[in-house]
C-alpha atoms as an extended CHARMM CRD file, in Angstrom:
* protein
*
       221  EXT
         1         1  MET       CA            -29.6020000000      -29.6110000000       -8.2970000000  PROA      1               0.0000000000
         2         2  ALA       CA            -31.6180000000      -27.1360000000       -6.8130000000  PROA      2               0.0000000000
         3         3  GLU       CA            -34.4250000000      -25.6440000000       -9.3490000000  PROA      3               0.0000000000
         4         4  HSD       CA            -32.8910000000      -21.5800000000       -9.1640000000  PROA      4               0.0000000000
         5         5  LEU       CA            -29.4550000000      -23.0010000000      -10.2510000000  PROA      5               0.0000000000
         6         6  PHE       CA            -28.0140000000      -24.4210000000      -13.6170000000  PROA      6               0.0000000000
         7         7  SER       CA            -24.4480000000      -25.9660000000      -14.1110000000  PROA      7               0.0000000000
         8         8  LYS       CA            -22.2200000000      -23.4620000000      -16.2290000000  PROA      8               0.0000000000
         9         9  LYS       CA            -19.0430000000      -24.7010000000      -18.5970000000  PROA      9               0.0000000000
        10        10  VAL       CA            -16.0120000000      -22.8980000000      -17.4830000000  PROA      10              0.0000000000
        11        11  LYS       CA            -11.8810000000      -23.6050000000      -18.4970000000  PROA      11              0.0000000000
        12        12  CYS       CA             -9.8340000000      -23.3550000000      -15.8390000000  PROA      12              0.0000000000
        13        13  PRO       CA             -7.0750000000      -20.8000000000      -16.7230000000  PROA      13              0.0000000000
        14        14  TYR       CA             -3.8640000000      -23.3310000000      -15.2310000000  PROA      14              0.0000000000
        15        15  CYS       CA             -4.7920000000      -27.2260000000      -16.5560000000  PROA      15              0.0000000000
        16        16  LEU       CA             -7.3760000000      -25.9190000000      -19.2030000000  PROA      16              0.0000000000
        17        17  LYS       CA             -9.7260000000      -28.3930000000      -18.8140000000  PROA      17              0.0000000000
        18        18  GLU       CA            -13.6810000000      -27.8780000000      -18.7070000000  PROA      18              0.0000000000
        19        19  SER       CA            -15.2670000000      -27.9630000000      -15.2320000000  PROA      19              0.0000000000
        20        20  VAL       CA            -19.2490000000      -27.4790000000      -14.4270000000  PROA      20              0.0000000000
        21        21  THR       CA            -20.3130000000      -25.1070000000      -11.4530000000  PROA      21              0.0000000000
        22        22  PRO       CA            -23.4760000000      -24.0980000000       -9.9840000000  PROA      22              0.0000000000
        23        23  ARG       CA            -24.8630000000      -20.2920000000      -11.0020000000  PROA      23              0.0000000000
        24        24  ILE       CA            -27.8210000000      -18.8770000000      -10.2880000000  PROA      24              0.0000000000
        25        25  LEU       CA            -30.6490000000      -18.7810000000      -12.8770000000  PROA      25              0.0000000000
        26        26  SER       CA            -31.1820000000      -14.9530000000      -14.3190000000  PROA      26              0.0000000000
        27        27  ARG       CA            -34.6560000000      -14.9580000000      -13.3310000000  PROA      27              0.0000000000
        28        28  HSD       CA            -33.7400000000      -16.3940000000       -9.6390000000  PROA      28              0.0000000000
        29        29  ILE       CA            -31.7520000000      -13.1630000000       -9.6330000000  PROA      29              0.0000000000
        30        30  ARG       CA            -33.7410000000      -10.4580000000       -7.3680000000  PROA      30              0.0000000000
        31        31  PRO       CA            -31.7980000000       -7.5300000000       -6.2840000000  PROA      31              0.0000000000
        32        32  GLN       CA            -33.1110000000       -5.3570000000       -3.3850000000  PROA      32              0.0000000000
        33        33  GLU       CA            -31.1230000000       -2.8300000000       -2.0630000000  PROA      33              0.0000000000
        34        34  VAL       CA            -27.6380000000       -1.6730000000       -3.1430000000  PROA      34              0.0000000000
        35        35  ALA       CA            -24.8170000000        0.4150000000       -0.7960000000  PROA      35              0.0000000000
        36        36  LYS       CA            -22.6590000000        2.6790000000       -1.5480000000  PROA      36              0.0000000000
        37        37  ASP       CA            -19.8990000000        0.4240000000       -1.9820000000  PROA      37              0.0000000000
        38        38  GLY       CA            -21.6780000000       -2.3120000000       -4.2720000000  PROA      38              0.0000000000
        39        39  TYR       CA            -23.1390000000       -4.5050000000       -1.8550000000  PROA      39              0.0000000000
        40        40  THR       CA            -26.2470000000       -5.9120000000       -2.9580000000  PROA      40              0.0000000000
        41        41  THR       CA            -28.7200000000       -7.5690000000       -0.7010000000  PROA      41              0.0000000000
        42        42  TYR       CA            -31.2450000000      -10.2240000000       -2.6070000000  PROA      42              0.0000000000
        43        43  ASP       CA            -34.6200000000      -11.7990000000       -2.3750000000  PROA      43              0.0000000000
        44        44  GLY       CA            -33.1780000000      -15.5760000000       -2.3180000000  PROA      44              0.0000000000
        45        45  ASP       CA            -29.4520000000      -16.5800000000       -2.8320000000  PROA      45              0.0000000000
        46        46  ASN       CA            -26.8760000000      -14.4780000000       -3.2680000000  PROA      46              0.0000000000
        47        47  PRO       CA            -25.1200000000      -14.5040000000       -6.4490000000  PROA      47              0.0000000000
        48        48  TYR       CA            -21.7610000000      -14.0320000000       -5.0110000000  PROA      48              0.0000000000
        49        49  LEU       CA            -21.8110000000      -17.2880000000       -3.6890000000  PROA      49              0.0000000000
        50        50  TYR       CA            -21.4500000000      -19.0540000000       -7.0120000000  PROA      50              0.0000000000
        51        51  GLU       CA            -18.6020000000      -16.8250000000       -8.2410000000  PROA      51              0.0000000000
        52        52  PRO       CA            -15.8160000000      -18.9230000000       -6.6050000000  PROA      52              0.0000000000
        53        53  VAL       CA            -14.9610000000      -21.3860000000       -9.3280000000  PROA      53              0.0000000000
        54        54  VAL       CA            -12.9040000000      -24.8140000000       -8.5520000000  PROA      54              0.0000000000
        55        55  CYS       CA            -11.7470000000      -26.7300000000      -10.9020000000  PROA      55              0.0000000000
        56        56  SER       CA            -12.4780000000      -30.4230000000      -10.8090000000  PROA      56              0.0000000000
        57        57  HSD       CA             -9.3790000000      -31.5420000000      -12.1750000000  PROA      57              0.0000000000
        58        58  CYS       CA             -6.1590000000      -29.9770000000      -10.9760000000  PROA      58              0.0000000000
        59        59  HSD       CA             -8.3010000000      -28.0110000000       -7.8530000000  PROA      59              0.0000000000
        60        60  LEU       CA             -7.5200000000      -24.3420000000       -8.8880000000  PROA      60              0.0000000000
        61        61  VAL       CA             -9.6970000000      -21.7790000000       -7.2720000000  PROA      61              0.0000000000
        62        62  PHE       CA            -10.4750000000      -19.1220000000       -9.5540000000  PROA      62              0.0000000000
        63        63  HSD       CA            -12.7030000000      -16.5340000000      -10.5880000000  PROA      63              0.0000000000
        64        64  ASP       CA            -14.0260000000      -15.7380000000      -14.1390000000  PROA      64              0.0000000000
        65        65  SER       CA            -12.6390000000      -12.7340000000      -14.5180000000  PROA      65              0.0000000000
        66        66  PHE       CA             -8.8360000000      -14.3850000000      -14.6620000000  PROA      66              0.0000000000
        67        67  ASP       CA             -6.6220000000      -14.8160000000      -17.2110000000  PROA      67              0.0000000000
        68        68  LYS       CA             -5.0850000000      -18.0290000000      -18.5980000000  PROA      68              0.0000000000
        69        69  VAL       CA             -1.8980000000      -18.8800000000      -16.5030000000  PROA      69              0.0000000000
        70        70  ARG       CA              1.4390000000      -17.5140000000      -18.2520000000  PROA      70              0.0000000000
        71        71  LYS       CA              4.5020000000      -19.3870000000      -18.1510000000  PROA      71              0.0000000000
        72        72  ASN       CA              6.1230000000      -17.8530000000      -15.8620000000  PROA      72              0.0000000000
        73        73  ASN       CA              3.8870000000      -17.8210000000      -13.3030000000  PROA      73              0.0000000000
        74        74  ARG       CA              3.0650000000      -21.7090000000      -13.3960000000  PROA      74              0.0000000000
        75        75  GLU       CA              6.1580000000      -22.5610000000      -10.7560000000  PROA      75              0.0000000000
        76        76  ALA       CA              4.9490000000      -19.9800000000       -8.0950000000  PROA      76              0.0000000000
        77        77  LEU       CA              0.8180000000      -21.3520000000       -8.2080000000  PROA      77              0.0000000000
        78        78  GLU       CA              2.4900000000      -25.5010000000       -8.4330000000  PROA      78              0.0000000000
        79        79  THR       CA              4.7670000000      -24.6110000000       -5.5230000000  PROA      79              0.0000000000
        80        80  ASN       CA              2.6650000000      -22.7680000000       -3.2240000000  PROA      80              0.0000000000
        81        81  TYR       CA             -1.1200000000      -24.2400000000       -3.9530000000  PROA      81              0.0000000000
        82        82  LEU       CA             -1.3460000000      -26.6150000000       -6.3490000000  PROA      82              0.0000000000
        83        83  SER       CA              1.0310000000      -29.3960000000       -4.6490000000  PROA      83              0.0000000000
        84        84  ARG       CA             -0.5580000000      -27.9640000000       -1.3300000000  PROA      84              0.0000000000
        85        85  ILE       CA             -4.0330000000      -27.8720000000       -1.3790000000  PROA      85              0.0000000000
        86        86  ASN       CA             -6.0880000000      -30.4150000000       -0.0310000000  PROA      86              0.0000000000
        87        87  PRO       CA             -8.9570000000      -31.1690000000       -2.2890000000  PROA      87              0.0000000000
        88        88  GLU       CA            -11.6030000000      -32.1890000000        0.7820000000  PROA      88              0.0000000000
        89        89  THR       CA            -11.3130000000      -28.4300000000        1.7210000000  PROA      89              0.0000000000
        90        90  LEU       CA            -12.8480000000      -26.9570000000       -1.4280000000  PROA      90              0.0000000000
        91        91  GLU       CA            -15.7780000000      -29.5670000000       -0.9700000000  PROA      91              0.0000000000
        92        92  GLY       CA            -19.2290000000      -28.2370000000        0.4380000000  PROA      92              0.0000000000
        93        93  ASP       CA            -22.4110000000      -26.6390000000        0.3030000000  PROA      93              0.0000000000
        94        94  ARG       CA            -21.9890000000      -22.6480000000       -1.0840000000  PROA      94              0.0000000000
        95        95  THR       CA            -22.8880000000      -21.5240000000        2.1880000000  PROA      95              0.0000000000
        96        96  PRO       CA            -21.6810000000      -18.0380000000        3.5860000000  PROA      96              0.0000000000
        97        97  GLU       CA            -18.5800000000      -19.2200000000        5.6100000000  PROA      97              0.0000000000
        98        98  HSD       CA            -17.7360000000      -21.8440000000        2.9800000000  PROA      98              0.0000000000
        99        99  VAL       CA            -17.6140000000      -19.2430000000       -0.2420000000  PROA      99              0.0000000000
       100       100  ILE       CA            -15.5880000000      -17.4490000000        2.2150000000  PROA      100             0.0000000000
       101       101  GLN       CA            -12.6310000000      -19.7640000000        1.9580000000  PROA      101             0.0000000000
       102       102  LEU       CA            -13.0920000000      -19.9200000000       -1.3440000000  PROA      102             0.0000000000
       103       103  TYR       CA            -12.8390000000      -16.6760000000       -2.3760000000  PROA      103             0.0000000000
       104       104  LYS       CA             -9.6360000000      -16.7410000000        0.1240000000  PROA      104             0.0000000000
       105       105  PHE       CA             -7.9620000000      -19.2870000000       -1.8510000000  PROA      105             0.0000000000
       106       106  ALA       CA             -9.0950000000      -17.0730000000       -5.0600000000  PROA      106             0.0000000000
       107       107  VAL       CA             -7.4490000000      -13.9860000000       -3.3920000000  PROA      107             0.0000000000
       108       108  MET       CA             -4.3140000000      -16.5200000000       -3.1320000000  PROA      108             0.0000000000
       109       109  THR       CA             -4.0990000000      -18.0600000000       -6.3980000000  PROA      109             0.0000000000
       110       110  ALA       CA             -5.0380000000      -14.4740000000       -8.1680000000  PROA      110             0.0000000000
       111       111  GLN       CA             -1.5520000000      -13.5390000000       -6.8060000000  PROA      111             0.0000000000
       112       112  LEU       CA              0.5620000000      -16.5780000000       -7.1750000000  PROA      112             0.0000000000
       113       113  SER       CA             -0.7580000000      -16.4890000000      -11.3310000000  PROA      113             0.0000000000
       114       114  GLY       CA              0.1380000000      -12.7690000000      -11.7640000000  PROA      114             0.0000000000
       115       115  GLN       CA             -3.3880000000      -11.5420000000      -12.6030000000  PROA      115             0.0000000000
       116       116  LYS       CA             -4.2420000000       -8.1550000000      -12.4880000000  PROA      116             0.0000000000
       117       117  PRO       CA             -4.4920000000       -6.1030000000       -9.1310000000  PROA      117             0.0000000000
       118       118  SER       CA             -7.5020000000       -4.8170000000       -9.9070000000  PROA      118             0.0000000000
       119       119  VAL       CA             -8.8060000000       -8.5830000000       -9.6100000000  PROA      119             0.0000000000
       120       120  VAL       CA             -7.2810000000       -9.4990000000       -6.6670000000  PROA      120             0.0000000000
       121       121  ALA       CA             -8.9630000000       -5.8490000000       -5.2510000000  PROA      121             0.0000000000
       122       122  MET       CA            -12.1030000000       -7.3240000000       -6.5220000000  PROA      122             0.0000000000
       123       123  LEU       CA            -12.0180000000      -10.7810000000       -4.9160000000  PROA      123             0.0000000000
       124       124  GLY       CA            -11.1280000000       -8.8140000000       -1.5200000000  PROA      124             0.0000000000
       125       125  MET       CA            -14.3230000000       -6.3320000000       -1.9390000000  PROA      125             0.0000000000
       126       126  ARG       CA            -15.9580000000       -9.3840000000       -2.4120000000  PROA      126             0.0000000000
       127       127  LEU       CA            -14.6400000000      -10.6970000000        0.9980000000  PROA      127             0.0000000000
       128       128  VAL       CA            -15.9280000000       -7.2420000000        2.5740000000  PROA      128             0.0000000000
       129       129  TRP       CA            -19.2820000000       -8.4850000000        1.1510000000  PROA      129             0.0000000000
       130       130  MET       CA            -19.4990000000      -11.5990000000        2.5580000000  PROA      130             0.0000000000
       131       131  ASN       CA            -18.1010000000      -11.1880000000        5.9780000000  PROA      131             0.0000000000
       132       132  ARG       CA            -20.8690000000       -8.5200000000        6.4410000000  PROA      132             0.0000000000
       133       133  LEU       CA            -23.7610000000      -10.8120000000        5.1160000000  PROA      133             0.0000000000
       134       134  ILE       CA            -22.4450000000      -12.7420000000        7.9900000000  PROA      134             0.0000000000
       135       135  GLY       CA            -21.9700000000      -10.2130000000       10.9000000000  PROA      135             0.0000000000
       136       136  ASN       CA            -18.3700000000      -10.2250000000       10.9400000000  PROA      136             0.0000000000
       137       137  GLY       CA            -17.2580000000       -6.3820000000       11.7780000000  PROA      137             0.0000000000
       138       138  ALA       CA            -13.6950000000       -7.6470000000       12.4850000000  PROA      138             0.0000000000
       139       139  ALA       CA            -12.9720000000       -9.5160000000        9.2360000000  PROA      139             0.0000000000
       140       140  GLU       CA            -14.8740000000       -7.1620000000        7.2920000000  PROA      140             0.0000000000
       141       141  LYS       CA            -12.7790000000       -3.9330000000        8.2340000000  PROA      141             0.0000000000
       142       142  GLU       CA             -9.2730000000       -6.3990000000        7.9430000000  PROA      142             0.0000000000
       143       143  TRP       CA            -10.5080000000       -7.0210000000        4.3590000000  PROA      143             0.0000000000
       144       144  MET       CA            -11.2470000000       -3.5420000000        3.5560000000  PROA      144             0.0000000000
       145       145  GLN       CA             -8.1440000000       -2.5910000000        4.2650000000  PROA      145             0.0000000000
       146       146  ARG       CA             -6.2290000000       -4.7240000000        2.2950000000  PROA      146             0.0000000000
       147       147  THR       CA             -8.2470000000       -3.7780000000       -0.6540000000  PROA      147             0.0000000000
       148       148  LEU       CA             -8.0030000000       -0.2670000000       -0.2430000000  PROA      148             0.0000000000
       149       149  ASP       CA             -4.1630000000       -0.9940000000       -0.0020000000  PROA      149             0.0000000000
       150       150  LYS       CA             -4.2660000000       -2.9220000000       -3.3900000000  PROA      150             0.0000000000
       151       151  TYR       CA             -6.6730000000       -0.6730000000       -4.5490000000  PROA      151             0.0000000000
       152       152  ASN       CA             -3.7000000000        2.1180000000       -3.8960000000  PROA      152             0.0000000000
       153       153  GLU       CA             -1.3260000000       -0.1270000000       -5.5910000000  PROA      153             0.0000000000
       154       154  VAL       CA             -3.5120000000       -0.1100000000       -8.5790000000  PROA      154             0.0000000000
       155       155  GLN       CA             -3.5940000000        3.7310000000       -8.8800000000  PROA      155             0.0000000000
       156       156  GLU       CA              0.4210000000        4.3030000000       -8.0960000000  PROA      156             0.0000000000
       157       157  VAL       CA              0.9040000000        2.5050000000      -11.2460000000  PROA      157             0.0000000000
       158       158  TYR       CA             -2.2150000000        3.3630000000      -13.4890000000  PROA      158             0.0000000000
       159       159  THR       CA             -1.4760000000        2.6750000000      -17.1000000000  PROA      159             0.0000000000
       160       160  ASP       CA             -4.9900000000        2.6990000000      -19.1600000000  PROA      160             0.0000000000
       161       161  GLN       CA             -8.8130000000        0.6650000000      -18.0200000000  PROA      161             0.0000000000
       162       162  ILE       CA             -7.3480000000       -2.6010000000      -20.7480000000  PROA      162             0.0000000000
       163       163  ARG       CA             -4.1740000000       -3.1640000000      -19.1820000000  PROA      163             0.0000000000
       164       164  THR       CA             -5.3020000000       -1.9350000000      -15.4370000000  PROA      164             0.0000000000
       165       165  GLY       CA             -9.0650000000       -3.8760000000      -15.5270000000  PROA      165             0.0000000000
       166       166  LEU       CA            -11.2440000000       -0.8420000000      -14.5040000000  PROA      166             0.0000000000
       167       167  PRO       CA            -11.9380000000        2.8820000000      -15.6390000000  PROA      167             0.0000000000
       168       168  TYR       CA             -9.7080000000        5.3690000000      -13.5600000000  PROA      168             0.0000000000
       169       169  ASP       CA            -12.7090000000        7.6810000000      -12.4240000000  PROA      169             0.0000000000
       170       170  GLN       CA            -14.4210000000        3.8480000000      -10.7550000000  PROA      170             0.0000000000
       171       171  LEU       CA            -10.8540000000        3.1610000000       -9.4150000000  PROA      171             0.0000000000
       172       172  MET       CA            -10.7930000000        6.9680000000       -7.5710000000  PROA      172             0.0000000000
       173       173  LEU       CA            -14.4250000000        6.2700000000       -6.2700000000  PROA      173             0.0000000000
       174       174  ARG       CA            -13.3560000000        2.9540000000       -4.8500000000  PROA      174             0.0000000000
       175       175  ILE       CA            -10.5120000000        4.7180000000       -2.9620000000  PROA      175             0.0000000000
       176       176  ALA       CA            -12.5030000000        7.2540000000       -1.7510000000  PROA      176             0.0000000000
       177       177  ASP       CA            -15.4400000000        4.8700000000       -0.7220000000  PROA      177             0.0000000000
       178       178  LEU       CA            -13.3830000000        2.5170000000        1.1150000000  PROA      178             0.0000000000
       179       179  SER       CA            -11.3180000000        5.6100000000        3.0060000000  PROA      179             0.0000000000
       180       180  ALA       CA            -14.4220000000        7.2610000000        3.9520000000  PROA      180             0.0000000000
       181       181  SER       CA            -15.5850000000        3.4400000000        5.4730000000  PROA      181             0.0000000000
       182       182  LEU       CA            -12.2410000000        2.9570000000        7.2670000000  PROA      182             0.0000000000
       183       183  GLY       CA            -12.8960000000        6.6690000000        8.7780000000  PROA      183             0.0000000000
       184       184  LEU       CA             -9.9120000000        7.9270000000        7.2190000000  PROA      184             0.0000000000
       185       185  TYR       CA            -11.4800000000       11.4510000000        6.8850000000  PROA      185             0.0000000000
       186       186  GLU       CA             -8.3780000000       13.2130000000        5.1020000000  PROA      186             0.0000000000
       187       187  ASP       CA             -8.1960000000       10.7740000000        2.2300000000  PROA      187             0.0000000000
       188       188  ALA       CA            -11.5260000000       10.7570000000        1.6650000000  PROA      188             0.0000000000
       189       189  ARG       CA            -11.9070000000       14.3120000000        1.2650000000  PROA      189             0.0000000000
       190       190  ARG       CA             -9.0520000000       14.1980000000       -0.8610000000  PROA      190             0.0000000000
       191       191  TRP       CA             -9.9170000000       11.0790000000       -3.0030000000  PROA      191             0.0000000000
       192       192  TYR       CA            -13.6680000000       12.6510000000       -3.3690000000  PROA      192             0.0000000000
       193       193  GLY       CA            -12.4820000000       16.3070000000       -4.2090000000  PROA      193             0.0000000000
       194       194  ILE       CA            -10.6670000000       15.1500000000       -6.9290000000  PROA      194             0.0000000000
       195       195  LEU       CA            -13.5650000000       13.0950000000       -8.4480000000  PROA      195             0.0000000000
       196       196  LEU       CA            -15.8370000000       16.5010000000       -7.8900000000  PROA      196             0.0000000000
       197       197  GLY       CA            -13.1290000000       18.8160000000       -9.5970000000  PROA      197             0.0000000000
       198       198  SER       CA            -11.6260000000       16.6270000000      -12.5720000000  PROA      198             0.0000000000
       199       199  LYS       CA            -13.3700000000       17.1330000000      -16.1130000000  PROA      199             0.0000000000
       200       200  GLU       CA            -12.2200000000       13.5460000000      -16.7240000000  PROA      200             0.0000000000
       201       201  VAL       CA            -14.8610000000       12.0330000000      -14.7370000000  PROA      201             0.0000000000
       202       202  SER       CA            -17.6720000000       10.5450000000      -16.4130000000  PROA      202             0.0000000000
       203       203  GLU       CA            -20.9830000000       11.9030000000      -14.9110000000  PROA      203             0.0000000000
       204       204  ARG       CA            -22.5080000000        9.4340000000      -13.2940000000  PROA      204             0.0000000000
       205       205  ILE       CA            -19.1380000000        8.6160000000      -10.8960000000  PROA      205             0.0000000000
       206       206  ARG       CA            -19.2080000000       12.5020000000      -10.4240000000  PROA      206             0.0000000000
       207       207  THR       CA            -23.0160000000       12.3650000000       -8.8710000000  PROA      207             0.0000000000
       208       208  GLN       CA            -22.0330000000        8.5090000000       -7.2060000000  PROA      208             0.0000000000
       209       209  ALA       CA            -19.3590000000       10.9560000000       -5.5630000000  PROA      209             0.0000000000
       210       210  ARG       CA            -20.8010000000       13.8360000000       -4.6170000000  PROA      210             0.0000000000
       211       211  ASP       CA            -23.9480000000       12.1420000000       -2.9160000000  PROA      211             0.0000000000
       212       212  HSD       CA            -21.1670000000        9.4980000000       -1.2950000000  PROA      212             0.0000000000
       213       213  TRP       CA            -19.0410000000       12.7190000000        0.1570000000  PROA      213             0.0000000000
       214       214  GLU       CA            -22.5820000000       15.0750000000        1.6740000000  PROA      214             0.0000000000
       215       215  GLU       CA            -23.2530000000       11.6480000000        3.4450000000  PROA      215             0.0000000000
       216       216  PHE       CA            -19.9240000000       10.8120000000        4.5000000000  PROA      216             0.0000000000
       217       217  ARG       CA            -19.0430000000       15.1590000000        5.5910000000  PROA      217             0.0000000000
       218       218  THR       CA            -22.8380000000       14.7030000000        7.0860000000  PROA      218             0.0000000000
       219       219  GLU       CA            -21.9000000000       11.5830000000        9.4220000000  PROA      219             0.0000000000
       220       220  HSD       CA            -18.3690000000       13.4120000000       10.4640000000  PROA      220             0.0000000000
       221       221  ALA       CA            -20.1480000000       17.2420000000       11.1740000000  PROA      221             0.0000000000
């Protein structure tokens, strides 16, 4: 294993057995620039290349944010993923192209295993960033739209941060930013307006929303 990596023990949310997965040592994580949607460029290996985990026992692809798979979701996962997956497709170096496939499997298993919609959306955002990393603009836009749809789904049934998986003001900012990135002017204006006018929004999120709105408005003046 390369000197900048270490092996982390992880427990599979389906079979509950332990596997090891490569991660980057914190001292080797050197961020350079952060885009408004969170996309970060690094001096060296990108930590997002090592987030998907492959269980060495049942071959589930999952993420650290997954909850334990409940009994009522196990059959769907077994029928539509575990019985069909070819383990050889999960093997390979952590290149962006290979990791994109792992993230796609993670999106599938998240949906089949009943993970929070915010987790599915987060994985979709990772696919936006991975496709940006390799310069695949069409796939990046496709995953932006899919992620926006999922965040809108989360917003429509939002209850609280614990059940949903993220604060409401952060959710609104993600919807606003994705709408802006997709050129949905009216939707972006509406959500930025809500963020700037609400007293329930944290100062940090309000400042980001103001900066992002000014940038978007200038670009579309």
